[in-house]
C-alpha positions as CSV (number, residue, x, y, z in Angstrom):
1,M,0.0,0.0,-0.3
2,K,3.0,2.7,0.9
3,K,4.9,1.5,-2.2
4,N,1.2,2.4,-4.3
5,L,1.2,6.2,-2.4
6,K,4.7,7.0,-3.1
7,K,4.2,5.9,-6.7
8,I,1.7,8.0,-7.2
9,L,3.1,10.9,-5.5
10,A,6.0,10.6,-7.9
11,L,3.4,10.5,-10.7
12,L,1.8,13.3,-9.9
13,V,4.6,15.3,-9.2
14,L,6.0,14.5,-12.4
15,A,3.1,15.4,-14.0
16,N,3.5,18.6,-12.3
17,I,6.8,19.4,-13.4
18,T,5.4,18.2,-17.0
19,V,3.1,20.7,-17.0
20,A,5.3,23.6,-15.8
21,I,7.6,22.7,-18.5
22,S,5.3,22.8,-21.4
23,A,3.1,26.1,-20.1
24,P,5.2,28.4,-18.5
25,Q,3.3,30.8,-16.0
26,I,4.5,34.5,-16.4
27,L,4.6,36.0,-12.5
28,D,3.9,38.6,-11.0
29,R,6.4,40.4,-8.9
30,I,7.1,42.6,-5.9
31,I,8.6,46.0,-6.9
32,A,8.5,47.7,-3.7
33,I,8.1,46.6,0.0
34,V,6.6,49.3,1.8
35,D,6.1,48.2,5.3
36,E,3.2,45.3,5.7
37,D,2.0,46.1,2.3
38,V,3.7,45.6,-1.3
39,V,3.5,47.3,-4.8
40,L,3.4,44.6,-7.5
41,E,5.2,45.1,-10.9
42,S,1.2,45.0,-12.6
43,E,0.1,47.9,-10.6
44,L,2.8,50.0,-11.6
45,V,2.6,49.2,-15.2
46,R,-1.2,49.8,-15.2
47,R,-0.9,53.2,-13.1
48,S,1.8,54.5,-15.5
49,N,-0.3,53.4,-18.5
50,T,-3.4,55.5,-17.5
51,I,-0.9,58.3,-16.7
52,L,0.6,58.0,-20.3
53,R,-2.6,57.9,-22.0
54,K,-3.6,61.2,-20.0
55,I,-0.6,62.6,-21.0
56,K,-1.4,61.8,-24.4
57,E,-4.3,63.2,-24.5
58,R,-3.4,66.6,-23.7
59,K,-0.6,66.4,-26.3
60,Q,2.4,66.6,-24.4
61,A,5.7,65.4,-24.7
62,L,5.9,62.0,-23.6
63,P,8.7,61.1,-20.8
64,S,10.9,58.3,-20.8
65,I,9.5,55.1,-19.3
66,K,12.1,55.1,-16.8
67,T,11.0,58.3,-15.5
68,L,7.5,57.9,-15.5
69,R,8.1,54.9,-13.7
70,K,9.9,55.9,-10.8
71,Q,7.2,58.8,-10.3
72,V,4.5,56.5,-10.4
73,L,6.4,54.4,-7.7
74,E,6.6,57.1,-5.8
75,R,3.3,57.9,-5.5
76,L,2.4,54.6,-5.1
77,I,4.8,53.8,-2.0
78,I,2.7,57.5,-0.3
79,E,-0.4,55.9,-1.3
80,S,0.6,52.5,0.4
81,L,1.6,54.4,3.6
82,K,-1.5,56.1,3.4
83,L,-3.6,53.5,3.1
84,Q,-2.0,51.8,6.0
85,T,-2.9,54.2,8.2
86,A,-6.2,54.5,7.3
87,K,-6.7,50.7,7.8
88,R,-5.5,51.1,11.1
89,M,-7.5,53.7,12.0
90,G,-10.6,52.0,10.9
91,V,-11.1,54.1,7.7
92,R,-13.8,51.9,5.6
93,I,-15.7,53.3,2.4
94,G,-19.1,51.3,1.7
95,D,-20.4,50.5,-1.5
96,R,-23.1,53.1,-1.3
97,E,-20.9,56.2,-0.7
98,L,-18.5,54.7,-3.1
99,S,-21.0,54.8,-5.7
100,A,-22.4,58.1,-4.9
101,T,-19.1,59.8,-5.5
102,L,-19.4,58.2,-9.1
103,E,-22.5,59.6,-9.6
104,K,-20.7,62.7,-8.8
105,I,-18.0,62.4,-11.0
106,A,-19.9,60.9,-14.3
107,Q,-22.1,64.1,-13.5
108,G,-19.2,66.3,-14.0
109,E,-18.5,65.1,-17.1
110,K,-22.3,65.4,-17.8
111,L,-22.6,61.7,-18.2
112,S,-24.9,59.0,-16.5
113,L,-23.3,56.6,-14.7
114,S,-23.7,53.8,-17.1
115,Q,-22.4,56.2,-19.8
116,Y,-19.5,57.2,-17.7
117,K,-18.6,53.3,-17.0
118,T,-18.7,52.9,-20.6
119,K,-16.1,55.6,-21.1
120,V,-13.7,54.2,-18.9
121,E,-14.3,50.9,-20.5
122,K,-13.6,52.1,-23.8
123,S,-10.3,53.9,-22.6
124,G,-8.9,50.2,-21.9
125,E,-9.7,50.3,-18.0
126,S,-11.4,47.8,-16.0
127,W,-14.5,49.1,-14.2
128,T,-14.0,47.2,-11.2
129,L,-10.0,48.3,-11.0
130,F,-11.2,52.2,-11.4
131,R,-14.1,51.8,-8.7
132,E,-11.6,50.8,-6.4
133,D,-8.8,53.3,-7.1
134,V,-11.8,55.7,-6.5
135,R,-12.2,54.3,-3.0
136,K,-8.7,54.0,-2.1
137,E,-8.6,58.1,-3.1
138,I,-11.4,58.4,-1.0
139,K,-9.5,56.4,1.9
140,V,-6.2,59.1,1.5
141,S,-7.9,61.6,1.2
142,R,-9.7,61.4,4.6
143,V,-7.0,59.8,7.0
144,T,-4.9,62.9,5.2
145,N,-7.7,65.0,6.6
146,G,-8.0,63.8,9.6
147,M,-4.1,63.5,10.6
148,V,-3.1,66.7,9.0
149,Q,-6.2,68.7,10.6
150,R,-5.0,68.1,14.2
151,R,-1.5,69.2,13.6
152,I,-3.1,72.6,12.4
153,Q,-2.8,75.4,15.0
154,V,-3.9,79.3,14.0
155,S,-3.6,81.9,16.5
156,E,-5.5,85.0,16.7
157,K,-2.6,87.3,16.7
158,E,-1.1,85.5,13.2
159,V,-5.0,86.2,11.7
160,D,-4.6,89.8,13.3
161,N,-1.1,89.8,10.9
162,L,-3.0,88.7,7.9
163,V,-5.9,90.8,8.1
164,E,-3.4,93.6,8.4
165,Q,-1.7,92.2,5.1
166,I,-4.7,92.1,3.1
167,N,-5.8,95.8,4.0
168,K,-2.3,97.1,2.8
169,E,-2.6,94.8,-0.5
170,G,-5.7,94.3,-1.2
171,D,-5.4,90.9,-3.3
172,I,-7.6,88.5,-1.2
173,Q,-9.8,87.5,-4.0
174,T,-7.0,87.1,-6.6
175,Q,-6.3,83.6,-7.9
176,Y,-3.1,82.6,-9.6
177,H,-2.6,79.8,-12.3
178,L,0.5,77.9,-11.4
179,G,3.1,75.4,-12.4
180,H,5.1,73.4,-9.8
181,I,8.4,71.7,-10.1
182,L,9.9,69.9,-6.7
183,I,13.6,69.0,-6.8
184,A,13.4,66.9,-3.6
185,L,16.3,67.4,-1.0
186,S,16.4,66.0,2.5
187,E,16.7,68.9,5.0
188,N,20.2,66.7,6.0
189,A,21.7,66.6,2.9
190,S,25.1,66.9,2.6
191,P,26.6,70.1,0.9
192,E,27.7,68.4,-1.9
193,L,24.3,67.1,-3.0
194,I,22.8,70.5,-2.2
195,E,25.1,72.2,-4.5
196,N,24.5,69.6,-7.4
197,K,20.9,70.0,-6.5
198,R,20.9,73.8,-6.5
199,K,22.9,73.6,-10.2
200,K,20.3,71.2,-11.3
201,A,17.2,74.0,-10.7
202,E,19.1,76.7,-12.0
203,T,19.5,75.0,-15.5
204,I,16.2,73.8,-15.4
205,I,15.3,77.9,-15.1
206,K,17.7,78.8,-17.4
207,Y,15.8,76.4,-20.3
208,L,11.9,77.8,-18.8
209,R,13.0,81.1,-19.6
210,E,14.4,80.4,-23.0
211,G,11.3,78.8,-23.8
212,A,11.0,75.3,-22.9
213,N,7.5,74.0,-22.8
214,F,7.2,74.2,-18.8
215,E,4.5,70.9,-18.6
216,E,6.9,68.7,-20.5
217,V,10.0,69.8,-18.0
218,A,7.7,68.8,-15.2
219,I,6.7,65.6,-16.5
220,T,10.6,64.7,-17.1
221,H,12.3,66.4,-13.6
222,S,9.9,67.0,-10.9
223,D,9.7,65.2,-8.3
224,G,6.3,67.1,-7.0
225,Q,3.0,65.0,-6.4
226,N,1.4,66.8,-9.5
227,S,4.4,66.2,-11.9
228,L,2.8,63.6,-13.6
229,E,0.0,66.4,-14.4
230,G,2.8,68.7,-16.0
231,G,3.2,70.2,-12.9
232,D,-0.1,72.1,-12.8
233,M,-1.4,73.3,-9.8
234,G,-4.7,75.0,-11.1
235,W,-5.8,78.1,-10.4
236,R,-5.2,79.0,-6.3
237,S,-5.8,82.3,-3.9
238,I,-3.2,82.8,-1.6
239,S,-5.1,81.1,0.7
240,Q,-4.5,77.8,-0.8
241,L,-0.7,78.4,-1.0
242,P,2.2,77.2,1.3
243,T,3.7,80.6,3.1
244,L,6.8,79.9,1.3
245,F,4.9,79.9,-2.2
246,A,2.6,83.1,-1.3
247,S,5.2,85.5,-0.4
248,V,6.9,85.1,-4.5
249,V,3.9,84.7,-6.6
250,K,2.7,87.9,-5.8
251,N,5.7,89.7,-7.3
252,L,6.0,87.3,-10.3
253,S,4.5,88.3,-13.8
254,A,2.5,86.2,-16.2
255,N,4.7,83.8,-18.1
256,E,7.3,84.7,-15.7
257,V,9.6,81.7,-13.7
258,S,10.6,82.1,-10.0
259,E,13.9,81.9,-8.4
260,P,14.5,78.3,-6.7
261,L,13.0,78.1,-3.0
262,R,14.3,76.0,-0.5
263,S,11.9,74.2,2.2
264,A,12.3,71.3,4.4
265,S,10.9,68.9,1.2
266,G,13.7,70.5,-1.5
267,L,13.4,73.0,-4.0
268,H,10.6,74.4,-5.6
269,I,10.3,76.2,-9.2
270,L,7.2,78.2,-9.7
271,F,5.7,79.3,-13.0
272,L,2.6,81.9,-13.2
273,K,0.8,81.3,-15.8
274,E,-1.9,83.6,-15.5
275,K,-3.9,85.6,-12.6
276,K,-7.2,87.4,-12.2
277,G,-9.5,88.9,-9.8
278,G,-8.7,91.0,-7.2
279,F,-10.2,92.7,-3.6
280,E,-14.3,93.3,-3.5
281,A,-15.7,94.5,-0.5
282,Q,-18.4,92.3,1.5
283,V,-21.8,94.4,2.2
284,V,-24.7,92.5,2.7
285,V,-28.3,93.7,3.2
286,Q,-29.2,92.3,6.9
287,T,-32.9,91.8,7.6
288,H,-34.5,92.9,11.7
289,V,-37.0,89.9,11.8
290,R,-39.6,88.3,14.0
291,H,-41.8,85.3,13.8
292,I,-44.3,82.8,15.5
293,L,-44.1,79.3,14.8
294,V,-46.8,76.8,15.2
295,S,-45.8,73.1,14.9
296,P,-47.9,70.0,14.1
297,S,-47.6,67.2,16.2
298,A,-48.5,64.0,17.9
299,I,-51.8,65.8,19.2
300,T,-52.0,69.0,16.7
301,S,-52.7,68.0,13.0
302,D,-51.2,70.2,10.3
303,K,-55.0,71.8,9.4
304,Q,-55.2,72.2,12.8
305,A,-51.8,74.6,12.9
306,L,-53.0,76.1,10.2
307,D,-56.2,76.9,11.7
308,K,-53.9,78.4,14.8
309,I,-51.6,80.2,13.0
310,N,-54.7,82.3,10.9
311,L,-56.3,82.8,14.4
312,T,-53.4,84.2,15.4
313,R,-53.0,86.3,12.7
314,D,-56.8,88.0,13.0
315,R,-55.5,88.7,16.5
316,I,-52.6,90.7,15.5
317,L,-54.6,92.5,12.5
318,A,-57.6,93.2,15.5
319,G,-54.8,95.1,17.6
320,E,-52.9,92.5,19.5
321,K,-49.2,92.6,20.1
322,F,-47.4,90.4,17.9
323,E,-44.5,90.2,20.9
324,D,-47.3,89.0,23.3
325,L,-48.9,86.4,21.3
326,A,-45.2,85.0,20.5
327,I,-44.5,84.7,24.4
328,E,-48.2,83.0,24.3
329,I,-48.4,80.9,21.2
330,S,-44.8,80.5,19.7
331,D,-43.8,76.8,19.6
332,D,-40.1,78.6,18.4
333,K,-38.9,78.3,22.3
334,S,-35.3,79.8,21.3
335,N,-37.0,83.2,21.1
336,A,-40.7,83.0,21.8
337,S,-40.0,84.6,25.2
338,Q,-38.0,87.9,23.7
339,G,-41.3,87.8,21.7
340,G,-40.9,86.0,18.6
341,D,-37.5,88.5,17.9
342,M,-34.9,86.9,15.8
343,S,-32.7,89.8,15.6
344,W,-30.6,91.1,12.4
345,V,-29.9,88.3,10.2
346,D,-27.9,88.2,7.3
347,P,-28.9,86.8,3.7
348,G,-29.3,82.6,3.6
349,V,-29.7,81.8,7.5
350,F,-33.1,80.7,6.9
351,V,-34.7,77.9,4.8
352,A,-36.0,78.8,1.5
353,E,-39.4,78.6,2.1
354,F,-39.1,81.3,5.0
355,S,-36.2,83.1,3.5
356,K,-38.4,84.2,0.2
357,A,-41.7,85.4,2.1
358,M,-39.4,87.4,4.3
359,N,-37.8,88.8,1.5
360,A,-40.8,89.7,-0.1
361,L,-42.2,91.8,2.7
362,S,-42.1,95.9,3.2
363,I,-41.3,97.3,6.6
364,N,-43.9,96.4,9.4
365,E,-45.9,94.4,7.1
366,L,-47.5,91.0,8.5
367,S,-46.9,87.7,6.2
368,Q,-49.4,85.3,5.2
369,P,-49.4,82.1,7.0
370,V,-46.0,80.2,5.5
371,K,-45.4,77.0,5.5
372,T,-41.6,75.2,6.0
373,Q,-40.6,71.9,7.6
374,F,-41.0,73.2,11.0
375,G,-44.3,74.2,10.7
376,W,-46.7,77.1,10.2
377,H,-44.8,80.9,10.5
378,L,-46.5,84.3,10.8
379,I,-43.2,86.6,9.7
380,E,-42.7,90.6,10.2
381,V,-40.1,92.7,9.1
382,L,-39.0,95.3,11.9
383,A,-35.9,97.3,9.6
384,R,-33.5,96.4,7.0
385,R,-29.9,97.6,6.6
386,D,-26.6,97.5,4.8
387,Q,-24.1,95.7,6.5
388,D,-20.5,96.0,5.3
389,Q,-18.7,93.0,6.9
390,T,-15.6,93.8,4.7
391,E,-13.4,93.4,8.1
392,E,-15.3,90.1,9.5
393,K,-15.0,88.7,5.9
394,K,-11.7,89.6,6.4
395,R,-10.9,87.7,9.6
396,T,-12.8,84.8,8.3
397,R,-11.0,84.7,5.2
398,A,-7.9,85.1,6.9
399,Y,-8.4,82.3,9.3
400,R,-9.0,79.9,6.0
401,I,-6.2,81.3,4.3
402,L,-4.2,80.3,7.4
403,S,-5.6,76.9,7.9
404,N,-5.0,75.8,4.0
405,R,-1.2,77.1,3.8
406,K,-0.7,75.1,7.0
407,F,-2.2,72.2,5.6
408,E,-0.1,72.3,2.4
409,E,3.0,72.5,4.6
410,E,1.9,70.0,7.3
411,S,0.8,67.6,4.8
412,L,4.0,67.3,3.3
413,S,5.9,67.1,6.7
414,W,3.2,64.1,7.6
415,V,4.1,62.4,4.3
416,N,8.1,62.8,5.4
417,E,7.5,61.5,8.6
418,L,5.8,58.3,7.5
419,K,8.5,57.8,5.4
420,H,10.9,58.3,7.7
421,K,9.3,56.1,9.8
422,A,8.3,53.1,7.3
423,H,10.6,50.1,5.9
424,I,10.7,50.9,2.1
425,K,12.5,48.6,-0.2
426,T,12.5,49.5,-3.8
427,Y,13.6,47.0,-6.5
428,E,14.7,48.3,-10.3
429,A,12.0,47.9,-12.8
430,D,12.5,46.7,-16.1
């Protein structure tokens, strides 16, 4: 029995060897180890092909395959680190949320989801893989926001200083269309390496000033996250730029290239394609309004609520005071004790039905019953005024500017920390 078993096993092994010899299999291989994850060569090729297709669609010069794969691999490594962080934090993106996002993407291209799916598949991409790429993008965005936002602090003094700067320069609404090239360089790089990188930056700047195509140079030479998009940062306001960039961009003219700018991540070259816009004052029409609300409930039907609000209106027209009836009747307890007074309000504060009725009223005019999701209202406008909110809006905008600047800076720092702490091993791609 044992001899027969050995013979059977030997025949099976021989059969497997024969199959392996007659039908060789092309095996995927690991191109990078990133902590507990790996990057496969098949994924590197797939992502590279997708980006190559987009570059061709933009009719830009194609980079060398070696340059392209190096940049795509760096992007995949950073993505892997962020996805591993998301997994540790328990970030999950369900199919319902994913489908809603895909619907929005399709709508952005004025297509139905089925039409968009057809478009993706016609381009040569797998719809299943495309869906998973979008799921990863949502995870990466969510974990990045969560990890970076907690690192950001904006002081009142910083807001004061920026508001003062805005008052002097008046450029809060200016938009800049920027190109960006990054030559990566660590903070502890040797003097020799720093000098070599600086010479490279100066050579690139020379080429650009002599008329070289910025997008093509960025695709070939930039280490930045948007290098494969030709270094295009799109339209940005000062609020969306790192502090290092903001101080330089304002002094650039259209089609001008900056000198190299040093940061913790390396040397940056900026190209201002064009700019538009300027400062605008913020004046709004505020309304001083009061109301009485009767809400349907378990014991009050919608019709009964309407009857009650109609009776209340009749009592006001007969001479009873609005504020007294608000105290007696209104179901809006946040202001009933103040006679229904909602004080001065900005446009857009209330639901659409309430706002539309309020805006149609003259001063001291009492509305007809108005139906909203909260019930039935009587509305009276006491006054209107033009309110210059420029300073308030400046402070709000200044806070956002500072938060956005710090987000950009902290995001780069966080990625560098992830890479520094991680075990990353790359293998040369063919």
